[in-house]
N, C-alpha and C positions, 0 to 999 in steps of 0.2 A: 237273583232276579235282575234281569237286565232292563232297567227302566231309565229313561232320560229325565233328569231333574234340572230345573232352572231356578237359580237363586237370584233374588232381587233385593235391593235395599229398601228398608221400611223404617219410617220414623214413628217411634212410639207415642210421641206427643200428638201426632196428627191421626194416625190410624188406630191408636189404642194398643193395649198390650195383648199379644197373642197368647192363647192358652193351649198348652199341649197336654192332653189327657192321656192317662195310661191305657195302653192297648195290649192285648195278648198276642204274642207272636208264637205261632205254632212251631217255628223252627228254632226257638230258643231252648237251649239245653241247660239244665240246672247244674250249677257248679257248687260243689261242697268246699267249704273252707275249714282248715284245721291249722293249729299252731304247733310247730315243732321247733326244738332247740338243738343246735349243733355246736360243739366245742372241740377245738383241736388242741391236743396235748402231746408233748414229746414223749418218745418211748423211753422207759426207764429200765435200767438193768442193774443188778447187784454185782459188786466186785469188791475185792479186798487186796491189800498189798502189805508187805512186811519188809522192814529194813534189816540189814545185817547187824547183829548185836556183837559188840566187842566187850568182853569182860575186863574190868579194870583190875590190874595186878600190880602190886608194889614190888619194885626191884631196886637193888643197890649195887654200886660199882666202887671198887677200891683199887688204887694203883700204888706202886712201890717204886722209889727212885732207883735209877740204874747206877751201879758202881763198877768202876773199871780198875784194872791193875796198873802198875807203873809202866810196863811194856806197852800195854794197850794205849795209854795216854801219850806216850812218845810217838807212836805211829800216827795217832790222831793229829798231833800238832804238825807233823811232817806233811800229812795230806792237806791240812788247812793252809799251810804256807804255799803248797803247790797250787791249790785252788786260787789263792790270792794272786799268784803270778799269772795264772790263766786269765783271771778277771782283768788284770792290768793290760795284758796284751789284747784282749777283746775290746776293752775300752779304747785303746789306742787305734785299733783297726776301725772301730765305729766312728771315732772322731775324724780319722783320715777319709773315710768314705762318705761322711756327711755332706761335704761340699759337692761331691759328684752326684750324690743322690738328689740334693736340692736343685742342682742345675738340670738334672734330667726331669724332675717334676715340673720345673718352670717351663722347660721346653714342651712338655706335654700339654701345659695350659696355653701356651702361646702359638703352637704350631697346629695347623688344621690337619687332622689325620685323614680327612676326606678330600684332601687337595688332589686335583688331577694334574699330574706333572706334565703330561703331553699336551695339555690344553694350550700352553703358551706357544707351541711350535706349529700352530695351524696357520699356514699362509697359502693354502690352496685356493684356487679360484672359486670353486663351488662349495667351500667348507662352510661359509656363513649360512647356507641354506639348510644345513643339517640341524641347526639348533632350534628350528621351528617346532620339532617334535620332542627334542631332548632337553631343551633349556628355554622355557617360556615363562618363568616366574621370577619375581624379584627375590633377591637373596638378602635376608635381614642381617644387618651388621650391628647396629646400635640404636638406642633411643635415649634422649636426654630430656629431663624435666626437672624443674626446681620448684620446691614447694612454696618458696617465699616470693619468687619473682615472676614465675610463668604459669603457675597452676591455675587452670580454668580460664586462661587468657589466650585469645587467638594469636598465633604467630603470623603476623602480616608481612614480614619481610625476612629473607634469608640471603646471606652472601658468604661465599667461601673466601677465606683469607688467602690472597695470592702469595706465592713464594714461601709457603709454609706447609708443614706436614700435619694433617689431621686437625685443622682449625676451621671452625665454621661458626658464624654469628647469627643470632636471631633477634628479632624485636617483638616484644609482647605488649599488647594493648588491652584495655578493658573490654569486656564482652558486653557492649551496650548497643542498642538499636539507635536508629536516627532520632526517633522521638525522645528517647532517653537522654541523648546528648544535647538536645536543644536547650533545656533549662540550665545545664552546667557548662555551656559553651564559654570558653575564655577563662575558666577557672584553672588554677595550677594543679596538675596531677603528675607526680613523679613517675617517669617511665624508664625502663631499663633495656639496654642492649646487652645480651649475654654472649660471651665468647666461650664456646665449648672446645675442649681438647679431648681427643680420642683416648688419651691415656688417663684422664680423670673421669671417674664414673659418677660421682655424687654431686660435686660442686663445679660451677663454671670456672674456667681459668681466670677470666677477667669480666668485670661488670662495669659498663658505661651507663651513667644515668643522665637524665634530662628532666627539666621541670615541666615539660609537656610531652605528650605521647608521640613517639616516633613511628611514622607510617612508611617510611622508606629510608634506606641507608645504603652506602657503598664504601668499600675499601678503595684506597688509592692503588692503582695497578702498578705503579712504579715504586711507591713507598707505602707498603701495607700498614705501617704504623699510623697513618693518617686516615681517619674515618669521618665521613660527613653524613648527616641525616636531616630529613625534613620532618617538621613537626605539624601537628594539627592546627596550630595557630598561623602557619605560613612562614615561620622562621626556620632558619637552617642553623645547625650546630656542628661543631668540629671538635673531635677528640684527637689528642696526640698521645698515643699509648707507648711511645718509645721507651720511656723509663720503666714502665710496668713490664714490658716485654723483656727488657734487659734484666730486671729482677727475676723474672720467670726463668731466664736462661742462667741465672746464677752469676751474672756479671755486673759490674758497677758501671755507672754512667760514664766514668772517665777511663774505662778500660781501653786497651789497645785493640787493633783491628778496626774495621770501619767499612763504611758503605751506606750507612743509614743517613737520613736527613730529617729535620724537623718540618713543621708545617710550613714555615716561611722559606724553606730551601736551604737553611744553614746546616752545616755539617754537625753530626752528632755521633754517638757511639755506634757500635755494630748493630745492624738491622737484623731482623728475623729472616735471614735468607736461607736457612737450612740447618741441619743438625738437630739434636734433641732440644726441644723447647723447654724442657724442665731441668735439664742438667742434674745437679745434685742438690738443689735448694728447695725442691718442692716438699721434701720430707721434713723440712724445718717448720714447726708449727707457727712460729712468729712470721715467717715469710708467707706461709699459706694464708695466715690471717690478714696480712697487709694486702695480699692480692685480692682477697675477697671483699675488700672495701670498695664501694662504688667510685669510679673515676669521674670527676667533674669535667665538663667540656672546657676546652681552651678558648674557643670563640663561640659567641652567640650573636646572630644578626639582630639588628634593631627592628622593632615592630613597624616603624614608619617606613622603612625601606625594604620590607619583605613582602611576601605574597599576602593577599587579603583573604585567601582561603587556604585550606590544607594543601601542603606540598604533595602532589600526586605521584611524581616520579622524578628521578634524577640520575645522571650518569656522568662519569669523569671524561673529560676530553682527552684524546690520546696525546702522547708527547709531541706529535707533529703538528698539533693545532693549538694556537693561542689567539684570543680575540681581544682587541683593545677597546677603549671606551666608545669608539665610533661604530663598533660592530664589524670592524674589518680585520682580516687575518694578519698576523704578525709575520714578518719575514723570517726566513730560515736562519739568518745570521743571529737571531735572538733566541733560538731554541737550544736547549741543553740536554735533551733526552729525558726530562722529567715532566711529570704531569702536575700542573698547579691550578687548573681551572675545571669547573664542573658546571653543568646546565641543569636548571630546575624548571618544572612546569606545574601549574596549578589551575584550579577551576576559575580563577579570575581572568584567564586569557593571556597571562603574562608569561614570557619566556625570559629567564634571567640567567646571566653568566656571572659566576662568582670566581674571585681570585683569592687564594689563601695568603697572598703576599701583599695584602692591602696596607700593611704598615710601611713596607718599602715604597709602595706607590705614594703614600702620604708624604714620605720623606724625599720624594722626587728621585728615587733610585732606579725606577723603571719607567722612564719617560716614553718608551715605545708602547707601554700598556696604558698609562694615564698619568695625570698630574695630581698635585696635591688638592686642587680644587674639585677633582672628581671623586674625592673621598669625603663623605660627610663627617662632621666633627661636632663635639659638644664642649662647652666650657667647663673647666674644672678649677677648683680652688687650689691654693698652695698645698693644703693638707691632702686634698684628693690627688693632686699630682704626685706628691710624695708616696702616697699609698699605691698609686698606679705603677710608679717606678719600682716598687718592691713587690709587684705582682700579688697584691693582697686585696684585689677587688672582690666584690661580692659576686653572687651568682647571676646578677643582672636580670631580675624577674621581669622587668619591663623592656628588656633588650640590653645590648651591650655585651661585653665579654665577661666570661666567667673568671678568667684570669686576665684582668684588665691590662691592655698594653700600656707601656710607659708613655708619658706625655712627650710630644715632639720636641726635639732640641731646636729645630728651626722655628717652630711656632709654639712657644711656651704658653701654657694655660689652655691648650687645646688637646683633646683626646680623639683620635680617629675612631670611627664607628665602622663596623663591618657591614658593607652594603654591596649590591651587585655592581660590577664594573660596567656592565651593559645590560639593558633590558629593552624589550620591545613588546608591543601589544598586537596580537594577531587578530585580523579581521577577515571577513569573507571577501572573496574577489569582487563581488558586486558592491561592497562597501556597506551593506545593510546587515545588521545583526552582529553580535559578538560571539566569540568562540570560548567554550569552557574546555580546557585541556586536561587530559587524564593520563596519557601515556606518551612516551617519546623513545625513539631509537635512532641511532646514527646510521648513515649509509656508507660505511667504510669500504664495503666491497665494490662500490661504484667505480673505483679507480682501476679495477681489473677489467679492461675492455676486451681482452682477447681470451680465447679458450685455452689458456695455458694453466698449468698447475691444476688446482682444484676448482677453477671458476669457469662457468659456461654461461654465455650470454643466451637469453631467451628472446628470439625475435630481434627487432631493431631496437637499439638503445634509445631510450627517451632522453632527448637532449634538453637540458635546462642551462641557461647561462649561469656563470659563477663557478666558484671553487667548491668541489664536493666535500671538503673538510668542514664547511660551515652549513651543510645541508642535512636536514633531519626529516624523519617521518614522525608525525604526531597524530594521535587519536583524540577525539573530543568526546565529551559527555553526551552530545547530541547524536552520536553515531557516525560522525564524519571522519574521514582520513585525509590528512594534509601532508603535502610536501612543501617544506619551508626552507628558505635560504636566509640565514641571519646576516650575511654579508651583502645582501641585495640593497641597492640604492638607486634612486632616480638621479638623472644627470643634473649636476649643479655647476654653477659658474664661479665657484670660489677660487680665489687666486692661491698661490703657494703660501703666502704669509698667513692668510686666513686658515688655510689647511693646517699649517704648522701649529697655530695657536689653538686649534680645535674649536673654532666658533661655527662650525657647520652643523650644529645640532638641529637647526630648523629644516634640514633636508628630509623630505618625506620618505618614509620607509614603506616598502611593499615587499614583505617577506614571503607571503603565501604565493606559491607558484602553481600549485595544482591542488584541487580539493574535489572530493566526490563523496557520495553517500555510501556508507559501509554497512553498519548495523542499525537496528532500531533502538539498541541500548548501548551504554558505554562499553568500550573494549576493556578486557581484563589483561590483555597482553598484546604488544606489537613488537615484532622482531623481523629483521631482514635475514634472509637465508644466508648461512655461512658459506654456501657453495654457489649460489646463483645470484649475481648482482641484480638489483632492482626488482627482486621477487620478495614480497613482504607478506608475512603471516599476521593476521589479526583475529583475535579470539574474543567472542562475546559470551553472553549468558548461555546460549543454546547451541551455537554452531561456530564454525570458523570459516574464514575466507582466505584465499591465496590471491594476492594482487600482483599485477605487473604495473610498475610505475608508468603513469601517463595514460592508462586505459580507464574508461568510464565504468566498466563492469569487472567484477572479479574473475580471474581465470577459473577458479574452482570454488564452489559453495557446497559445504558439507551438509548432510541431512541433520535433522534435529537430534540432539543427544537425549538419553533417557532421563537425565537430571541436569542440574545447573553445572556449568563449567566455571571453575574458579581460578584456574591458572593453566599455563601451557608453555611450550617452547619447541623450537626445532631441535632435532638431535644434532650434536656437533660432531658426530662421527659417521652418520649415515644420511645422505642427502634426501632420501625419500621417506624419512620417518618423522612423525610429529607426535608429541606427547601432550595429552590433555588431562588435567586434574579435575575430578568431579566432586560434587558435594557429598556423595555417599562414601568417600574414602577410596574410590577406585581411580585407576589411571588408564585411560583409553589410548591405545597405540595405533596410529594410522600408518600403515606401511603401503605406500603406493606401488611398490613392486609386487604386492600380493593382491590388493583390492583397492578400488577407488570409490566404492559406494558404501562401504561399511568398515568399521574399525577392525583391525586384524587380531588384536589381543586386548584383554581386559585384566589388568593386574591389581591385586589388592595391596594398597600401600599403607593405609591407616584405618583405625576403627571409627574415626570421627570425620567430620567434614574437613577436607583439605583447604587450607587458607593460603598457602604459598608453596612454591616448588622451585628448586634451583639445581641445575646440573653442574658438576665439577668439570670445567671445560679444559683446563690445562693438562696436557698429557703427562708431563713429568710429575706434577702435583698429584695427579690421580694415582700413579703407582706408589708414590711415597705415602699418600694418605691411606691407601688400601693396605699398605704394609703396616702402618701404625695401628690399624684397627684389628683387634683380636678376632680370629676366625675368618679374616679376609683371604682371598685366593692368592694374592700376590705375596711373594716371598721376600726375604731380606735382601737377596741379590738384586731383585728388581728394584727395590727401594733404594739401594745404594747407587745403582746406575741412574735412576731417575733424579736422585739428589745431586749427583755430579753433572747432570746434563742440563740443568737450568730449567726454565719454563718456556712454554710456547708463546709466540707473539700474539696469538688470538685464536678464535674458534677455527678459522680456516687452517692455521698451522697445526692445531691439535688434530683436526681431521686428517690432514696430510700425513701426520706421523702414525696414524692408525693405533690409537691407544688400545691396549689389551683389556683395560678395566675402566669402567665408568661408574662413578658414584652419583647417587641421587639423594638430595636432602628434601624431605617433605615435612611441612609444619601443619598441624591440625588446630582445630578450635579449642581443644582441651589443654593446649600449652605444651605438647610433647613434640619433640623433634625426632623424626625417624630417618635413619641413614640406611640406604639400600644399595646393593650392587646390581647394576643393570644386567639383564640376561645377555649371554654372549652373542646370541643371534641379533640383538638390538644394538650391539657395539661394532661387530665386524661387518663391513660392507659386503654386499653380494656382488657377483661378477657384473661389471658394466652398469653399476647402479646409477652413476651420474648420467650416463647416456640414456638409460631408461627413463629417469625422471625428466631429463631435458626433452625427450621426445613427447612425453605426456604433456608437459607445459606448453610446448610448441603447438601440439594439436588443439589444446584448449584456446590458445591465442588465435589460431586460424579460424576456429569456430566463432569466436567473438568478431573477428574481422568480416567473416562471411555474413553473420547476422546484421552487422552494421551496414554492409553493402546492400543487402536485400532491403533493409528498411529505407535506405536512401533512394533506392530504385523505385520502391513503391510510392514514396512521397513524390518523386519526379513524375511518375506515370499518372498519379491522381491529379497533380497540379496541371499537367499538360492537357489531360482530358477535360478538366474543368475549364481551362482557358479556351479550348476548341469549341466546347458547347456554348460558351458565352459569346465568343467573338465571331464565329462563322468561318473565317479564314485562319489558317494556322501557319503563318510564316515563321521561320526559325532557321537556325544553323544546325547542321548535323555532319557527322563524319561520313563522307560518301564512301570511303573505302570499307568501313565496317558494315554499312547498310548494303553495299554492293556484295559483300561476301555472304551476307544473309540471303540476299535475293538470288545469288547464284546457287546457293544450297537448295532454296525452295524451287527455283526454276528447273534445276537438274532433276528434282523429284518429279515434277510435272512432265518433263521431257521423257524420262524413263517410263513413266506410266503410259504416255501416249505411244511410245515405240513398242511396248509390249501388247498393245491392243486391248486395254482394259475396257470392261463393259461399263463401269461406273466412272464418270468424269467429274473432276473437281475444278472449279475455277482457279486459275493461277493467280496467287496473291503476291504482290511485291511490296516492299517497304519503300515508301516515297521519302527522299531526303527532306522534303518540306512538310512531311506529315505531322511532325511534332518537334518541339524545341528541345534538342538534346545537345548539351555542351560537352562534347567528348574531350575537349582539352582539359577540362577540370575533373574528368572522371578518373577514378583510381583504377589500378590494375585489376583488383578484384571485381570491380563493377564491369569492366570490359570483358573479363573472363565470364562473368555471369551472363552477359548478353550473348556471347558466343555460345555458351552452353544452351541458352534458350533456342538459338537457331539450330543447334544440333538436335535438340529434342523435337523441334518442328519437323526436321528432316526425317527422323525416325518415325514420327506419326504418319507422315505422307507415305513412307515405304510400307508401313503396316496397312494403310488403306488401299494401296495399290495391290498388295498380295490378297487382301480380302476381296477386292473386285475381281481378280483373276479366278479365285476360288468360286465365287458366286457364278461367274460365267461358265466355267468348266462343268459345274454341277447342274447347270440349267435351272437355277433357282430364280432367275430373273430374266426379263426381256433384254435382248441385245440392243445396243444403241443404234438408232436410225435403221432398225430392221435388219441389221447385219449380224450374222453369227460370229462369235469370237473364234479365232483360230486356235 
């Protein structure tokens, strides 16, 4: 039944309760109900089985002793004697063959059976490109972890030991967040720097301890036995591991040979310059136990004269650079080819220069560096002076030296304290606001001004006054990048006597020469390119920038990464390759010869978050270290040649020598150090790679200059139009020659159009020299080129309109001008 029903709301309290009586429906069918039960049961089947039956039977066995006759016993004794002779000869043979068998087994363990012999002989121009398909993965060599000192502790710093084979050091700190560190800030917590040897698998070769956590450390490049580190409290510590390394070599401290030096530059025993680091003494349990004891620092800076915040970064000054107490460079006559000074930066905005020879400075032995009054002191009693003279000082929990220096002979009762020989506070150029420093790198490549060797200039050199030996690139926690000159001074009128006495400390310092905005967050790494001077790489949390010194914008800005970036660096063998470490354990490889909008390779380096990364830069040390590692691709011959060849002078020299192997050390947050060999295609340069990268950077620099010129032109046009609208008359100066050239181009277009008899006429427009205020004398070459380009575009537009008018006239689509038909 199709009927329309309408339902409404009704309140029972108002209208009462509706009653629905039973009615008979003729269409209703009676339904019968019945109850039924159903149950499911598995199917059953009858079966039987029977095992094999073994009947038990009683049995007995009886034997009888064998008896032999006299003749038989005689023959048996003869054969026994013959067998004994055979056994003796076999035993002699086995003893003789044991040495050879053991040597063969050892070679099987140390030699890589998968080694590609012809890989070392690839010097073709296009060979480096073949590895993109065949060799694009990291080759695992080793990993190091210590259950007592580094387990579940992030490795925040890594450094390869120079002039040594297979030695790398790491610093492990507690895995705490910022909020967790605030309540325990300032409390003593012993931290360790572990020196690992490729030949030792379980325990580190040497352990250096500090009473505060070490967040950065570096080996001295000329004397690797000197190690300096920066603590979370702002202090710096120094270890002298000369004696420990001599014990590791199995030599005494008074042994012959030589070439090493102590922290203050005095001669000591032989340094770790090559050969086996272990010699024959590592097998001695007592010697191994003595080496496993933590080494206390030799010097610890005082709290009052150190940074007020955690030391963020440090690096050793090269042997050609020394800075005195005024911040000025020392003359070449005082240089001896050794490195004695290093620079530290921290979040307090201070840049400090430290000298490890502060005791000699206190004794007025280095007057070209400073005087005794430039070294802070503290008074000591007679007993304290005697204890200091015997080097029995304490650990110096509140500062001072771990091995306290002897009291001065010229100033009895005074003990020198280790403090920076020079420090300066960096401020912004406008003088408002302080800077919190987090990363620093030197600009050593700036002295190569010509395109010789492996160095190529990009664009025009940014000229800054001063000596480039005291100039550095610094990144701040606010995301700025700074170019600073520590030797910069304002002009003073001090006389020679006042200069000699060093009383010009009131001279105002202006060290910041260039500053610009870089990232929104602090940089995790800042480094100058080893191939291109004044080209700087800065890496932040999500992307990286490539800067040209002096420019306000980066030459290249990478897209955002898929996760946090924790570290990175330039490749020291390929100019166009950048390595980025990610928080997911991957390494992103940017190869600008392949792509400039996305990373080229993604390599798996660690199972946990990468906290630090360091490339082995020295070519000779690379080959020797790779030979020391079991399973490495380099052979013993390569290691021998590398050991006899010395080390490279720097990253540029290493790149020039074309290292066949490149090792990468990666530290993760679980406390494990991973050693990898870089793929061959990321080590061998492709053909004309320097030129390819140079052209890419020059194009980006031209783009920035063009954008800058366009912005300046728009500002000038907007300003001139505003002045004209407000003033009525627009007097000004203009370059008549330039405007005349534009007018000629436009008038020639109009003349050509009239000569061809076009039906559509356009009024001829010329640029009046007095139309707007244009100062051509102060215009750049790019801006002049832009104005000429605009004139050429105007000419092309006029020609197009002329052809359009001719077409309209020939097709008869419009009336002819003045009633005349077009020819």
